[in-house]
MARLUM-912151 format. One record per residue (C-alpha): x, y, z; residue number from 0; chain. Coordinates in nm, 4 decimals. Each point is the difference from the previous one (the first is absolute). Layout:
N
[rec [X Y Z] NUM "A"];
...
//
This chain:
140
[rec [-1.1943 -4.8318 -0.8581] 0 "A"];
[rec [0.3049 0.1481 0.1684] 1 "A"];
[rec [0.1343 0.1082 -0.3382] 2 "A"];
[rec [-0.3187 0.1927 -0.0729] 3 "A"];
[rec [0.0004 0.1723 0.3374] 4 "A"];
[rec [0.3662 0.0917 -0.0367] 5 "A"];
[rec [-0.0672 0.1342 -0.3491] 6 "A"];
[rec [-0.2896 0.2110 0.1288] 7 "A"];
[rec [0.2184 0.1353 0.2794] 8 "A"];
[rec [0.2702 0.0966 -0.2513] 9 "A"];
[rec [-0.2610 0.1698 -0.2218] 10 "A"];
[rec [-0.1347 0.1912 0.3006] 11 "A"];
[rec [0.3521 0.1056 0.1010] 12 "A"];
[rec [0.0720 0.1155 -0.3551] 13 "A"];
[rec [-0.3278 0.1936 -0.0072] 14 "A"];
[rec [0.0781 0.1711 0.3322] 15 "A"];
[rec [0.3545 0.0768 -0.1150] 16 "A"];
[rec [-0.1313 0.1494 -0.3256] 17 "A"];
[rec [-0.2515 0.2183 0.1871] 18 "A"];
[rec [0.2650 0.1219 0.2440] 19 "A"];
[rec [0.2342 0.0646 -0.2915] 20 "A"];
[rec [-0.2590 0.2056 -0.1890] 21 "A"];
[rec [-0.0979 0.2025 0.3082] 22 "A"];
[rec [0.3636 0.0588 0.0934] 23 "A"];
[rec [0.0916 0.1238 -0.3475] 24 "A"];
[rec [-0.2956 0.2375 0.0041] 25 "A"];
[rec [0.0941 0.1261 0.3477] 26 "A"];
[rec [0.3659 0.0576 -0.0818] 27 "A"];
[rec [-0.0917 0.1851 -0.3193] 28 "A"];
[rec [-0.2352 0.2289 0.1932] 29 "A"];
[rec [0.2722 0.0736 0.2547] 30 "A"];
[rec [0.2550 0.0635 -0.2749] 31 "A"];
[rec [-0.2365 0.2551 -0.1532] 32 "A"];
[rec [-0.0846 0.1652 0.3337] 33 "A"];
[rec [0.3657 0.0271 0.0969] 34 "A"];
[rec [0.1142 0.0892 -0.3526] 35 "A"];
[rec [0.2607 -0.2765 -0.0029] 36 "A"];
[rec [0.2271 0.0489 -0.3037] 37 "A"];
[rec [-0.0778 -0.2241 -0.2990] 38 "A"];
[rec [0.3548 -0.1358 0.0026] 39 "A"];
[rec [-0.0344 -0.1165 0.3597] 40 "A"];
[rec [-0.3380 -0.1580 -0.0779] 41 "A"];
[rec [0.1446 -0.1776 -0.3039] 42 "A"];
[rec [0.2950 -0.1372 0.1978] 43 "A"];
[rec [-0.2255 -0.1382 0.2702] 44 "A"];
[rec [-0.2481 -0.1405 -0.2521] 45 "A"];
[rec [0.2864 -0.1633 -0.1924] 46 "A"];
[rec [0.1076 -0.1805 0.3156] 47 "A"];
[rec [-0.3335 -0.0884 0.1572] 48 "A"];
[rec [-0.2785 0.0077 -0.2603] 49 "A"];
[rec [0.1542 -0.2631 -0.2274] 50 "A"];
[rec [-0.1996 -0.2941 0.1354] 51 "A"];
[rec [-0.2634 -0.0761 0.2592] 52 "A"];
[rec [0.1786 -0.1571 0.2962] 53 "A"];
[rec [-0.0096 0.0101 0.3774] 54 "A"];
[rec [0.3496 0.1512 0.0046] 55 "A"];
[rec [-0.0893 0.2807 -0.2420] 56 "A"];
[rec [-0.3265 0.0628 0.1842] 57 "A"];
[rec [0.1996 0.0323 0.3225] 58 "A"];
[rec [0.2295 0.2601 -0.1623] 59 "A"];
[rec [-0.3016 0.1921 -0.1305] 60 "A"];
[rec [-0.1679 -0.0120 0.3425] 61 "A"];
[rec [0.3176 0.1296 0.1659] 62 "A"];
[rec [0.0251 0.2825 -0.2542] 63 "A"];
[rec [-0.3647 0.0919 0.0591] 64 "A"];
[rec [0.0763 0.0143 0.3722] 65 "A"];
[rec [0.3013 0.2239 -0.0620] 66 "A"];
[rec [-0.2031 0.2302 -0.2239] 67 "A"];
[rec [-0.2750 0.0241 0.2614] 68 "A"];
[rec [0.2571 0.1040 0.2605] 69 "A"];
[rec [0.1251 0.2721 -0.2376] 70 "A"];
[rec [-0.3552 0.1113 -0.0773] 71 "A"];
[rec [-0.0898 0.0200 0.3698] 72 "A"];
[rec [0.3178 0.1979 0.0703] 73 "A"];
[rec [-0.0917 0.2459 -0.2754] 74 "A"];
[rec [-0.3533 0.0365 0.1365] 75 "A"];
[rec [0.1428 0.0633 0.3465] 76 "A"];
[rec [0.2271 0.2753 -0.1380] 77 "A"];
[rec [-0.2948 0.1634 -0.1770] 78 "A"];
[rec [-0.2153 -0.0271 0.3125] 79 "A"];
[rec [0.2694 0.1604 0.2154] 80 "A"];
[rec [0.0444 0.2822 -0.2504] 81 "A"];
[rec [-0.3756 0.0650 -0.0124] 82 "A"];
[rec [-0.0204 0.0074 0.3799] 83 "A"];
[rec [0.2954 0.2385 0.0226] 84 "A"];
[rec [-0.1489 0.2263 -0.2672] 85 "A"];
[rec [-0.3243 0.0209 0.1977] 86 "A"];
[rec [0.1971 0.1099 0.3051] 87 "A"];
[rec [0.1808 0.2628 -0.2068] 88 "A"];
[rec [-0.3421 0.1337 -0.0946] 89 "A"];
[rec [-0.0790 0.0232 0.3713] 90 "A"];
[rec [0.3132 0.2143 0.0432] 91 "A"];
[rec [-0.1126 0.2203 -0.2883] 92 "A"];
[rec [-0.3451 0.0289 0.1562] 93 "A"];
[rec [0.1534 0.1135 0.3291] 94 "A"];
[rec [0.2183 0.2562 -0.1773] 95 "A"];
[rec [-0.3063 0.1303 -0.1851] 96 "A"];
[rec [-0.1930 0.0257 0.3271] 97 "A"];
[rec [0.2901 0.1898 0.1533] 98 "A"];
[rec [0.0219 0.2374 -0.2976] 99 "A"];
[rec [-0.3745 0.0615 0.0182] 100 "A"];
[rec [0.0199 0.0489 0.3762] 101 "A"];
[rec [-0.2545 -0.2849 0.0295] 102 "A"];
[rec [0.1110 -0.1460 0.3309] 103 "A"];
[rec [-0.0818 0.0208 0.3656] 104 "A"];
[rec [0.3506 0.0901 0.1093] 105 "A"];
[rec [0.3575 -0.0216 -0.1139] 106 "A"];
[rec [0.0596 -0.2626 0.2675] 107 "A"];
[rec [-0.2820 -0.2127 -0.1431] 108 "A"];
[rec [0.1305 0.0197 -0.3579] 109 "A"];
[rec [0.3548 -0.0694 0.1220] 110 "A"];
[rec [-0.1221 -0.3114 0.1841] 111 "A"];
[rec [-0.1879 -0.1228 -0.3090] 112 "A"];
[rec [0.3004 0.0659 -0.2204] 113 "A"];
[rec [0.2315 -0.1925 0.2326] 114 "A"];
[rec [-0.2356 -0.3005 -0.0098] 115 "A"];
[rec [-0.0273 0.0077 -0.3793] 116 "A"];
[rec [0.3755 0.0427 -0.0470] 117 "A"];
[rec [0.0668 -0.2917 0.2331] 118 "A"];
[rec [-0.2466 -0.2080 -0.2026] 119 "A"];
[rec [0.1718 0.1141 -0.3210] 120 "A"];
[rec [0.3387 -0.1038 0.1373] 121 "A"];
[rec [-0.1280 -0.3517 0.0780] 122 "A"];
[rec [-0.1685 -0.0291 -0.3393] 123 "A"];
[rec [0.3235 0.1060 -0.1690] 124 "A"];
[rec [0.1799 -0.2830 0.1824] 125 "A"];
[rec [-0.2747 -0.2403 -0.1111] 126 "A"];
[rec [0.0561 0.1121 -0.3606] 127 "A"];
[rec [0.3738 -0.0580 0.0292] 128 "A"];
[rec [-0.0489 -0.3436 0.1548] 129 "A"];
[rec [-0.2503 -0.0958 -0.2705] 130 "A"];
[rec [0.2367 0.1195 -0.2702] 131 "A"];
[rec [0.2921 -0.1970 0.1515] 132 "A"];
[rec [-0.2185 -0.3130 0.0163] 133 "A"];
[rec [-0.0979 0.0482 -0.3641] 134 "A"];
[rec [0.3651 0.0393 -0.1034] 135 "A"];
[rec [0.0956 -0.3132 0.1937] 136 "A"];
[rec [-0.2610 -0.2147 -0.1712] 137 "A"];
[rec [0.0849 0.1313 -0.3467] 138 "A"];
[rec [0.3716 -0.0614 0.0389] 139 "A"];
//
């Protein structure tokens, strides 16, 4: 009886390992496509880690997925910072347009608004730089 139970446990472990393997390969391929990882780099990694289903290879694949997710998140942060900064630049343009059209309560009011927006733009520029530095650090 113990032999049968042990055999079933090994079959279950193999089944779980195979499912994890399949899901991990699908996930890493999606990330490679999203991040436009060069074919040569994909082939090198696959040559090292896709050769056989094993806990060690699955660990390497899982670590690579984690690394790729960090890169992806860093890229998304850079894009988000750029979009936010661009929106603030549009606010500056809007204020300039209002000034040109003489559509303001007073020069003091427009000056105050402009100072606030420029201060916001300065901070958003720093955010962009920090996001870009973080992205560079995680991509080597």
